[in-house]
NUROVO-919855 format. One record per residue (C-alpha): residue number from 0; residue in three letters; x negated, y negated, z. Coordinates in steps of 0.001 Angstrom, whole numbers, plus 500000, padded with zeros to 6 digits. Each point is the difference from the previous one (the first is absolute). Layout:
// NUROVO-919855
- n | res | east | north | up
- NUM | ALA | X | Y | Z;
...
//
This chain:
// NUROVO-919855
- n | res | east | north | up
- 0 | MET | 494126 | 504458 | 489760;
- 1 | GLY | 497534 | 500109 | 503473;
- 2 | GLY | 500112 | 503408 | 502009;
- 3 | GLY | 499336 | 497178 | 502947;
- 4 | PRO | 502975 | 500086 | 502652;
- 5 | ALA | 501744 | 497236 | 498002;
- 6 | GLY | 499720 | 502039 | 497292;
- 7 | VAL | 501528 | 503300 | 501785;
- 8 | GLU | 502382 | 499187 | 502017;
- 9 | LEU | 501813 | 497906 | 497289;
- 10 | ALA | 499978 | 502446 | 497681;
- 11 | GLY | 501669 | 502156 | 502667;
- 12 | ALA | 502159 | 497658 | 500554;
- 13 | LEU | 500884 | 499574 | 496421;
- 14 | ALA | 500314 | 504050 | 499629;
- 15 | GLU | 502431 | 499771 | 503181;
- 16 | LEU | 502343 | 497275 | 498064;
- 17 | ALA | 499509 | 501787 | 496717;
- 18 | HIS | 501328 | 503045 | 500238;
- 19 | GLY | 501857 | 499581 | 503251;
- 20 | THR | 502183 | 496442 | 500036;
- 21 | LEU | 500512 | 498856 | 496613;
- 22 | LYS | 501239 | 504167 | 499158;
- 23 | GLU | 501893 | 499605 | 502457;
- 24 | ASP | 501847 | 496695 | 500016;
- 25 | PHE | 499780 | 498308 | 496743;
- 26 | ARG | 501730 | 502086 | 497183;
- 27 | ASN | 498516 | 497858 | 497241;
- 28 | ILE | 496215 | 500720 | 501010;
- 29 | ASP | 498794 | 503469 | 498569;
- 30 | THR | 496944 | 500782 | 501983;
- 31 | SER | 499758 | 503515 | 498837;
- 32 | GLU | 497000 | 499240 | 497397;
- 33 | ALA | 498173 | 497180 | 502388;
- 34 | GLU | 496343 | 500895 | 500252;
- 35 | ILE | 497720 | 498539 | 502826;
- 36 | ILE | 496283 | 500157 | 499447;
- 37 | LEU | 497862 | 498544 | 502290;
- 38 | LEU | 496051 | 499717 | 498872;
- 39 | GLN | 496832 | 499803 | 502376;
- 40 | SER | 496242 | 499487 | 498663;
- 41 | ARG | 499071 | 502041 | 503022;
- 42 | GLU | 499964 | 503569 | 500802;
- 43 | HIS | 502707 | 499593 | 502566;
- 44 | ILE | 502872 | 498011 | 500993;
- 45 | LEU | 499688 | 497710 | 502578;
- 46 | PRO | 496307 | 500665 | 500282;
- 47 | VAL | 499690 | 498217 | 503412;
- 48 | TYR | 501664 | 502787 | 501778;
- 49 | PRO | 498006 | 503445 | 500943;
- 50 | PRO | 500461 | 502341 | 496440;
- 51 | HIS | 502742 | 502737 | 501878;
- 52 | LEU | 502386 | 496772 | 500852;
- 53 | SER | 499076 | 498719 | 496578;
- 54 | LEU | 501559 | 503505 | 498517;
- 55 | LYS | 502879 | 499935 | 502384;
- 56 | ALA | 500624 | 496946 | 498578;
- 57 | ARG | 500046 | 501040 | 496061;
- 58 | LYS | 502143 | 503103 | 500528;
- 59 | SER | 502276 | 497673 | 501672;
- 60 | LEU | 500374 | 497994 | 496856;
- 61 | GLU | 500172 | 503270 | 497555;
- 62 | LYS | 503033 | 500456 | 502188;
- 63 | LEU | 501566 | 496833 | 499499;
- 64 | GLY | 499451 | 500817 | 496215;
- 65 | VAL | 497108 | 497841 | 499535;
- 66 | THR | 496953 | 500585 | 497417;
- 67 | VAL | 496950 | 499436 | 502266;
- 68 | LYS | 496777 | 499764 | 497195;
- 69 | THR | 496438 | 499019 | 501561;
- 70 | GLY | 496516 | 499519 | 499044;
- 71 | VAL | 501772 | 497672 | 497040;
- 72 | ARG | 498954 | 496822 | 498768;
- 73 | VAL | 502604 | 497767 | 498352;
- 74 | ASP | 498628 | 498297 | 496807;
- 75 | ASP | 502332 | 497781 | 498714;
- 76 | ILE | 504156 | 498984 | 500619;
- 77 | ARG | 501237 | 497759 | 497085;
- 78 | GLY | 503751 | 500247 | 499333;
- 79 | GLN | 501969 | 503279 | 501263;
- 80 | LEU | 496596 | 502299 | 499787;
- 81 | VAL | 497565 | 501165 | 502590;
- 82 | THR | 496950 | 500860 | 498793;
- 83 | TYR | 496990 | 501776 | 502904;
- 84 | ARG | 497009 | 502399 | 499568;
- 85 | ASP | 500367 | 503375 | 501500;
- 86 | GLY | 496232 | 501092 | 500280;
- 87 | ASP | 499110 | 499543 | 495605;
- 88 | LYS | 503516 | 500006 | 498656;
- 89 | LEU | 502366 | 496856 | 499442;
- 90 | GLU | 503817 | 500913 | 501223;
- 91 | GLN | 502992 | 497930 | 499573;
- 92 | ILE | 503087 | 499209 | 501575;
- 93 | ARG | 502964 | 498225 | 498794;
- 94 | THR | 501973 | 497991 | 502854;
- 95 | ARG | 502380 | 496670 | 500467;
- 96 | THR | 498855 | 500062 | 503388;
- 97 | VAL | 496274 | 499612 | 501165;
- 98 | LEU | 499549 | 499307 | 503962;
- 99 | TRP | 496148 | 499040 | 501178;
- 100 | THR | 498840 | 500566 | 503546;
- 101 | ALA | 496062 | 500821 | 498926;
- 102 | GLY | 499069 | 496446 | 501554;
- 103 | MET | 500288 | 496337 | 498681;
- 104 | LYS | 498263 | 496940 | 499280;
- 105 | ALA | 499940 | 497713 | 503400;
- 106 | SER | 502218 | 496502 | 499877;
- 107 | PRO | 499175 | 497698 | 498382;
- 108 | ILE | 499749 | 498057 | 502909;
- 109 | ALA | 496291 | 501102 | 499942;
- 110 | ASN | 499028 | 497970 | 497130;
- 111 | MET | 501602 | 497591 | 501259;
- 112 | LEU | 497592 | 499599 | 502701;
- 113 | ALA | 497335 | 501011 | 498205;
- 114 | GLU | 500297 | 496348 | 498336;
- 115 | CYS | 500710 | 498081 | 502894;
- 116 | ALA | 498197 | 501293 | 502505;
- 117 | ASP | 496937 | 502041 | 497938;
- 118 | ALA | 501223 | 503599 | 501467;
- 119 | GLN | 498135 | 502896 | 498519;
- 120 | LEU | 502497 | 502838 | 498689;
- 121 | ASP | 499129 | 503493 | 499495;
- 122 | GLN | 501035 | 501875 | 496725;
- 123 | ALA | 502998 | 500563 | 500934;
- 124 | GLY | 500221 | 496345 | 500403;
- 125 | ARG | 500114 | 499955 | 504212;
- 126 | VAL | 498515 | 497719 | 501787;
- 127 | ILE | 496511 | 500624 | 501615;
- 128 | VAL | 500577 | 498905 | 504284;
- 129 | GLU | 497609 | 499700 | 502356;
- 130 | PRO | 500515 | 502640 | 503221;
- 131 | ASP | 502485 | 497467 | 501673;
- 132 | PHE | 502103 | 499599 | 496888;
- 133 | HIS | 499137 | 496441 | 499052;
- 134 | LEU | 498467 | 498644 | 496205;
- 135 | ALA | 495953 | 499602 | 500222;
- 136 | LYS | 500833 | 496340 | 499731;
- 137 | TYR | 502894 | 499211 | 501289;
- 138 | LYS | 501030 | 501523 | 503830;
- 139 | ASN | 502968 | 498978 | 500332;
- 140 | ILE | 501431 | 501497 | 497090;
- 141 | PHE | 500763 | 503871 | 500894;
- 142 | VAL | 500758 | 502427 | 497769;
- 143 | VAL | 501655 | 504100 | 501111;
- 144 | GLY | 501292 | 502386 | 498245;
- 145 | ASP | 500189 | 501705 | 496729;
- 146 | LEU | 498558 | 496534 | 499049;
- 147 | ALA | 496894 | 500471 | 501705;
- 148 | HIS | 496429 | 501858 | 499027;
- 149 | TYR | 499096 | 501553 | 503684;
- 150 | PRO | 497698 | 502046 | 500327;
- 151 | ASP | 500844 | 503585 | 502325;
- 152 | GLY | 495938 | 501036 | 500891;
- 153 | GLU | 500096 | 503028 | 498195;
- 154 | GLY | 499190 | 498769 | 496210;
- 155 | GLY | 503694 | 499083 | 498746;
- 156 | ILE | 502566 | 497187 | 501126;
- 157 | LEU | 503250 | 500382 | 502092;
- 158 | PRO | 503137 | 500537 | 498334;
- 159 | GLY | 502648 | 498198 | 498757;
- 160 | ILE | 502566 | 501210 | 502645;
- 161 | ALA | 502630 | 498527 | 502176;
- 162 | PRO | 497942 | 501747 | 503308;
- 163 | VAL | 496491 | 498128 | 499022;
- 164 | ALA | 502065 | 497118 | 499099;
- 165 | MET | 501663 | 499173 | 503760;
- 166 | GLN | 496540 | 500924 | 501470;
- 167 | GLU | 498305 | 497487 | 498813;
- 168 | GLY | 503193 | 497545 | 500146;
- 169 | PHE | 500189 | 500231 | 503409;
- 170 | TYR | 495407 | 500225 | 499855;
- 171 | VAL | 500576 | 496164 | 498370;
- 172 | ALA | 502600 | 498896 | 502938;
- 173 | ARG | 497890 | 500640 | 502637;
- 174 | PHE | 496396 | 498787 | 498749;
- 175 | ILE | 501898 | 496358 | 499104;
- 176 | ARG | 501287 | 500636 | 504061;
- 177 | ASN | 497150 | 500587 | 500501;
- 178 | GLY | 497795 | 496983 | 498213;
- 179 | ILE | 502467 | 497493 | 501663;
- 180 | GLN | 499311 | 501392 | 503318;
- 181 | ASN | 496293 | 500264 | 499444;
- 182 | ARG | 499848 | 503871 | 500682;
- 183 | PRO | 498522 | 502846 | 497942;
- 184 | LEU | 501457 | 502681 | 498001;
- 185 | LYS | 498821 | 503709 | 499219;
- 186 | PRO | 499034 | 500841 | 497043;
- 187 | PHE | 503165 | 500742 | 497289;
- 188 | LYS | 500327 | 504094 | 500058;
- 189 | TYR | 502969 | 501666 | 498249;
- 190 | THR | 501458 | 503291 | 502016;
- 191 | ASP | 501337 | 502437 | 497535;
- 192 | TRP | 502687 | 501533 | 501463;
- 193 | GLY | 500977 | 502149 | 497284;
- 194 | ASN | 502248 | 500478 | 497164;
- 195 | LEU | 503363 | 500963 | 499639;
- 196 | ALA | 501431 | 500887 | 496023;
- 197 | VAL | 504463 | 501123 | 499967;
- 198 | ILE | 500297 | 501927 | 496440;
- 199 | GLY | 503686 | 500508 | 500786;
- 200 | LYS | 502963 | 500969 | 501987;
- 201 | HIS | 497990 | 502489 | 503054;
- 202 | GLN | 497368 | 499541 | 498040;
- 203 | ALA | 496398 | 498064 | 500765;
- 204 | VAL | 496498 | 500561 | 501186;
- 205 | VAL | 498407 | 497692 | 503084;
- 206 | ASP | 495672 | 500171 | 500597;
- 207 | MET | 499520 | 498421 | 503607;
- 208 | GLY | 496734 | 500905 | 501223;
- 209 | TRP | 500485 | 503257 | 501310;
- 210 | LEU | 503536 | 500381 | 499255;
- 211 | LYS | 500614 | 500835 | 496056;
- 212 | LEU | 503419 | 501114 | 499628;
- 213 | SER | 502565 | 500828 | 496394;
- 214 | GLY | 503915 | 501109 | 499182;
- 215 | PHE | 502110 | 498740 | 502708;
- 216 | LEU | 498627 | 499290 | 503193;
- 217 | ALA | 497756 | 498086 | 498488;
- 218 | TRP | 502864 | 498074 | 498285;
- 219 | PHE | 501551 | 499537 | 503094;
- 220 | VAL | 496307 | 498239 | 501319;
- 221 | TRP | 500922 | 497404 | 496990;
- 222 | LEU | 503205 | 498916 | 501200;
- 223 | PHE | 499111 | 499873 | 503824;
- 224 | ILE | 497248 | 498230 | 499195;
- 225 | HIS | 501534 | 497409 | 497173;
- 226 | VAL | 503448 | 499624 | 502375;
- 227 | PHE | 496609 | 498969 | 502711;
- 228 | TYR | 498194 | 497629 | 498231;
- 229 | LEU | 503547 | 498149 | 499409;
- 230 | LEU | 500559 | 496003 | 501541;
- 231 | GLU | 502966 | 499944 | 502165;
- 232 | PHE | 501950 | 503201 | 501573;
- 233 | ASP | 502969 | 498776 | 498206;
- 234 | ASN | 498108 | 500711 | 496953;
- 235 | LYS | 498610 | 503376 | 501259;
- 236 | LEU | 503719 | 500523 | 500335;
- 237 | ILE | 501459 | 498950 | 496641;
- 238 | VAL | 497058 | 502054 | 498316;
- 239 | MET | 500871 | 503102 | 502073;
- 240 | ILE | 503597 | 500195 | 499412;
- 241 | GLN | 499629 | 499421 | 496009;
- 242 | TRP | 497747 | 503224 | 500341;
- 243 | ALA | 502124 | 501923 | 501870;
- 244 | TRP | 503011 | 499198 | 497621;
- 245 | SER | 498007 | 500600 | 497377;
- 246 | TYR | 498755 | 503314 | 501248;
- 247 | PHE | 503225 | 501745 | 501085;
- 248 | THR | 502049 | 498641 | 496885;
- 249 | ASP | 497370 | 500220 | 497235;
- 250 | SER | 500872 | 496687 | 498595;
- 251 | LYS | 498140 | 497369 | 499207;
- 252 | GLY | 500590 | 496325 | 500626;
- 253 | ALA | 499091 | 498427 | 496654;
- 254 | ARG | 502547 | 500698 | 496735;
- 255 | LEU | 498837 | 498362 | 496761;
- 256 | ILE | 503114 | 498289 | 497795;
- 257 | THR | 500360 | 502136 | 496555;
- 258 | THR | 502084 | 499623 | 497767;
- 259 | PRO | 503354 | 500908 | 499993;
- 260 | GLY | 500107 | 504025 | 498247;
- 261 | LYS | 502696 | 500562 | 497256;
- 262 | ASP | 503210 | 501189 | 501080;
- 263 | PRO | 501435 | 502868 | 498030;
- 264 | GLU | 502588 | 499414 | 497093;
- 265 | ILE | 503229 | 500289 | 501462;
- 266 | LYS | 502513 | 501304 | 497208;
- 267 | LEU | 503557 | 500139 | 500686;
- 268 | GLU | 501756 | 502744 | 497918;
- 269 | ASP | 503640 | 498101 | 500457;
- 270 | ASP | 500890 | 496133 | 500261;
- 271 | HIS | 500376 | 498956 | 502896;
- 272 | GLU | 501964 | 497059 | 501062;
- 273 | THR | 497933 | 496838 | 501481;
- 274 | ILE | 500871 | 498880 | 503144;
- 275 | ILE | 499000 | 495998 | 500950;
- 276 | TYR | 500070 | 499398 | 503869;
- 277 | GLU | 499155 | 496305 | 500726;
- 278 | ALA | 498159 | 499114 | 502873;
- 279 | THR | 500287 | 497089 | 502454;
- 280 | LEU | 498357 | 498831 | 502570;
- 281 | ASN | 500722 | 497853 | 502718;
- 282 | PRO | 497353 | 497651 | 501367;
- 283 | THR | 501053 | 499742 | 503513;
- 284 | GLU | 499877 | 503801 | 500360;
- 285 | THR | 497275 | 502746 | 499400;
- 286 | SER | 502150 | 502505 | 498356;
- 287 | ILE | 500799 | 500558 | 496091;
- 288 | SER | 503702 | 500635 | 499059;
- 289 | LEU | 500120 | 502077 | 496876;
//
């Protein structure tokens, strides 16, 4: 549930896993009846992207075998039954696996700050902070990331995503340093460098200002930016080698451990002599003699 970047990427990854890796590598798993359904309350998935990129992302998911339902709201999740509302109709889906990417409540640490430091919380449980990210009554306690309620200047709040948290963290570090050195610091302003979402192999969407891409080129841009932001050259090199191996061999690095399959029953037409071999192991040698 949830048609944002996390939900779209997760649905695409599961589709490739179910219809690709599991089908080819695991004889005990029958994926022919596997169905992946993505529920989105808004009219489009990836609502922060331009409409044409959202549409291309939807087509890419459907090509992978994902059923996309938009404009629906989940009313209840109970046991193995998901009930959602499509217009005036109530629909139900029977499933043993439910994955939620439609937002979450803030960390319980916010409640601790509310009790111990008299912090104010919003409806989602995030801490309402001052323009410099400190608490109203404690200027030496700072809150950043998805735990902070910080206005975006357009009537909303900054989203709880990694780029926002990184910029907020850098700002607070500079704020503390400048405070020690008695130097002023300009007010915080978030710079939105754009959005990227990878859907599957060769499929992604990129919205970075004037640069709006989809398909293979967008997927390549996503790979480049992902590697660029990795720390240390060794990490970059290892990731590129692993990706290249997976790409050219179509081999996944992860494997599942499943129960042994049932071996076919062997029937002997005639009686056969049983031969017993005695195996001895010499502690000073590494070979086994029969």
